[in-house]
N, C-alpha and C positions, 0 to 999 in steps of 0.2 A: 773236093766236095765243099759246097758253101753251107756252113753251119751257122745257126743263130748264135748270138753272143753268149747266152747262158750255157749252151752246150760246149762251146769252146772253153769256157772257164772250167766246166766239169772235167774236161779232158786234160787241160794243161795245168791247172792251179789248185783245184778243189782238194786234192789229196793232201796238200800241205796245210790245210786249215788246222789251226791250233787246237780246236775242240769242236764237238758236235754242235754246240749252240752257235758258234761263229759260222760254221758251215751252213746251218739252216738260215740264219739271218742274211748271209751273203747271197745264197741261192734265191731266197725269197725276194730280196731287193732287185736282183738281176732279172728275175722273171717278171716282176712288176714293171721294171723299166722297159722290158721288151714287149709290154702291152697286155699282159695277162691281168685280168681283173681280180687280184688276190686281196682278201681281207686278213688272212693269216695262214700260218703253216704249222705243222707239227712233225717231229721226228722221234721215233721210238726205237731204242736199241735194247736188246737183251743184255743182261749183265751177269757174269759169273761171280756172284757174291753170296756170302752166307745168308743175308737177309733181304737184299734188294734183287728182285727178279728183272725189272725193267726200269729204264730211265727215259722219260719223255720230255722233250724241249718244245716249248710253245712260243711261236713268234707272231706278234701282232703287226700287221703292215702299217697301220696308222702311226704308231709310235716307234717302231723298230725294236721294241723291248722284247727280251726273251726271258721266260721263266721256266722252271723245271718242276716236274711232278714225278714221284717215285711209285713204282708198283712193287709190292713186297712178296716174298716167297710164301706160298700157301694162301695168298689172297685171291680175289676174283680176277678173271682175265683182264689184262690191261686195256682199258678203253679211254684213258685220259685224253689222248690226242683227238679221237673222234668226237668225244663228248664236248670238249672245249671248242673244236672247230664248228660243231653244229650250232653253237651259240652265235657264231659270226656270219654264217651263210651256208649255202649248199656245199657239201663235202665231196672231195674226191681223194681216195687213198690208193697207194700202190705199195705192194711188198717188194723189197729190193734186195736180192732177186726174189723169185716167187716161192722159195722154201718157207716152211711154216714158221721158223724162228728167225727169219731174216729181218733186217730193218724195215720199218714202215714209214713211208713218207706221205704225208697228207696235206691237203690244201683246202681252205675255205674260200669261196668266191664272194665277191661283192654282189654278184648276181649269178644265176645259173651259168655253168660253163657250156659253151657251144661245142659241137663235134670237133671242130678244128682245134679249139682251146684244150679240150680234153685230150686230144691226140698229142698236143705239144707237152702237156704235163706227163703223159705216159712216156713220151720220148725222153723227157728230162729224167724220169725215174730210171730208165734203162741206162742212161749215161752216168747216173749217180751211183750205179752199183759198185764200180771200182773204188772211187774215193770213199764211199761209205764202208766198204770192206776194210780199207786201211784204218779209218777212224774207229770202227768197231773192234779191230784187233788191238789198237793202242788202248782203247778203253778197257778191254778185257784184261790186258796185261796190267794196267794200272790198278784195276779192282782186285785182281789176285794178289799183286804185290802188297797192296795196302792191307788186305785181309790177313796175310801171313807175316808181314814184316812191320806193319804200322806205317803211318803217313810219312814220318820223317825219313825212315830208312828206305821206303819205297821210292821216294823222290830222288834219293841219292843213287839208288840202283838204276833208275830210269835215266838219270843224268850221266850214266856211264862211269861212276866212281867205284870201280871194282878192284882197285889196287890194294893189296894187303898192306896194312900199316897206316892207311890214311884215316883221318878222323877229324872231328870238330869238338871244340871245347864249348860246353853248354853250362851257363850259370842258371841254376834253377832250384826250386824246392823239390826235394826228392821224397817220394812216398814208397815205403816198402810194406806190404801186407802179407800175412802168412796165416794159414789155418793152423789151429792147435790140435795136437793129438791125431793128425791125419793118418799117420802110419798105422795106429791102432784101428782107426775106422776102416782103413783099406783092408786090413787082415780079417776083419769081422764082417765085411759087407761084400755082396756080390759086385763084380766089376761094373756092371751096367749102372747099379745104384751109386757106386763111387763116382763114375763119370758124370752122372746127373747132379750129384752134390757139388762136384768141382765146377760144372758149368753154371749152376745157380750162384755159387760164390763168385766166380769170375764176372758173371753178369752184373752183380751188385756193385762190385768194386770198380770194374771198368766203366760201367754206366755213370757212376758218380764222378770218376776222373774226367771222362769226356764232357760231362755236363758243365763242369767248371773250368774248361779250357785246358786240361792236362792231356798228356799222351802216355799211353802204356808203351813202355819200351820192351819189356820181356815178361813172359810167363816162365817161372822157374819152379817146376814141380807144382806145388800148391801155392806158390808165392807169386806176387805181382810187384814189379818195379815200374814206377811211373814218375814222370817229371812234369813240373809246371814251370816252363821256361820264363825267365825274366823278360818282359816286353817293355815295361815302363819302370816302376819302382819295385825293388825287391819285395817290399811288404805286400804288394798286390798279389804276387805269385804265392807268397806264404799264406795269405788270407784265403786265396782260392783253394789251396790245398787243404786248409783246415775245414772249409765248407764242404769239400769233397769227402773228407773223413766223416763229418757229421751225416752227410747223405748216405754214405756206405753203411754206417752204423744203423741208421734208421731202416735201410733196406734189409740188413741182416736180421734185425729184430723182427721184422715182418716175416722173413723167411723162416726163422726159428719157430714163430707162432704157427705157421702153416705146417712145418715138419712135426710139431707136437701133435697136431690134430691127426696126422698120419701115423703116429706111433714111432716117429723117427727121432733120434737124438739131435740136440742143437749142434751148431757148427761154431764153436768158439774160435776166435781169431785174435791176432795182434796186429797193430799198425804203428809204424814209426815214421816220423817226419823230420827231415834235416834240410839245411840250406847250404849249398856250396857249388863247386864246379865239378863236372864230370867230363871225361873224354869218351865220346860216343864214336867208337872206331870200328874199322873193318879189320878183323883179325881171323886167324885160323890157319889151316894148312894151305899148301900151294893151290890145290884144286877143290877145297871145300871151305867156304868163308862164312862168317857170321858177323852181324853188327852186335856189339856188346858194349856195355857201359863199364868203365873202369875208373879207378881213382880213389883217393882217401875218403871222399864223401860217400861213395857207394859202400865202402867197407863199414863206415861208421853207421849209416842208416840200417844196414842189415844186422850189425851187432846190437844196435839200440833196440831193434824189434825183439831180439832175443831176451831182453830184460823185461818184456811185458809180463810174462808169467811169474818170474821171481818177485817183481814189484807189485803184482796184483792189479795191474791196469791193462786195459786192452788198447790204449793209445798213449804213446810216449813221444815227446817232442824235444828236440835238442835246443840248447841255448842259442844256437845260431838262428833258429826260426823265431824264438821268443824275442830276440832283439829287433827283428824286422816286423813281426806281425802286430796288428792292432787289436787282435782278440786277446782278452784277458786269460792268462794261463796260471796254473798252480804249480809251484816249484816242488820238486821231489828231492832236491839236493844234488850233489855231485856224485857220480858213480863211475867206476872203472869199467871199461868195455874190453872184452877179450880181443887181444891183438892191436889195441889202440893205445898209443903211448901215454896220453894225458887223460885224466878224468874228464867226463862230459857232464855239463849241467843238464839236468833232465827235468822236463815239465810234463804236465798232462792237462786235459781239459777240465774245467771247473766241475762239470756234472759227471765226470767219469769216476 
């Protein structure tokens, strides 16, 4: 059977495309070179993610550029591809395959598509079903792994690093945050309200961490362990972590004000910040593994957070951070930490 060049590519090579955006750009370029009057293209894939329902990639034939639009859970039906294509010209869309939640492949014409051109686009959509299924499966796996493991761990799992005992050393500012008196709150509150309070707490802390370039490694009960890896100067990572703490405190202050109007108690918390090295490793039983952070720096930051209540401050910062950060800090002296051999110089924020 003599097939046109774009269809041969869809059969032989398209499934190996590194990402949906590269698939769309390559297919669009090949269809354009094969004589179809394309002004742009769009590809929409459903995404199994806590907040993102759809991802849409938009390709412009004139420049070859691809941009991305997101559709969120609970939002209106995703029409980003159709709306964007309609600005470029007459639109043709095909669901690949025809099931309601399958990928949607659409094209805008530089002029109206003739019957033969429309048939060629329909045929391309049929041949695209298999490679798009492979891309969608890879995307779904990536989204699920990132939601449950975090970006760094997900990437390692996808790369096949599954051997127990393997790990990487990360130099970073470490942030450990923990709710105060959460056990008492749990015993006096209905489980649904406890979960809602936990989710609200995690939203504020995690949102602040991500906003300033950090990554949450673990949720530990009502605690959060996050890192701000060193990419340039150590001080930049420390300053980013301090900005994240300020944002988290502002978010929690707003949350407590809302809870007060609802007759609910505030959610006191403590945050500690340290700078050092951790081993982010693959540990566990032979058939049940977990990525976890270990090392003296992890022990110190968790012990330092435990001093928040005795010292009467909800933010404590180690001397290792104070040496690197450009933010002015207030010294609280040297203190012994449980299980740590040497006393630690402790600081806090000026306004704390």
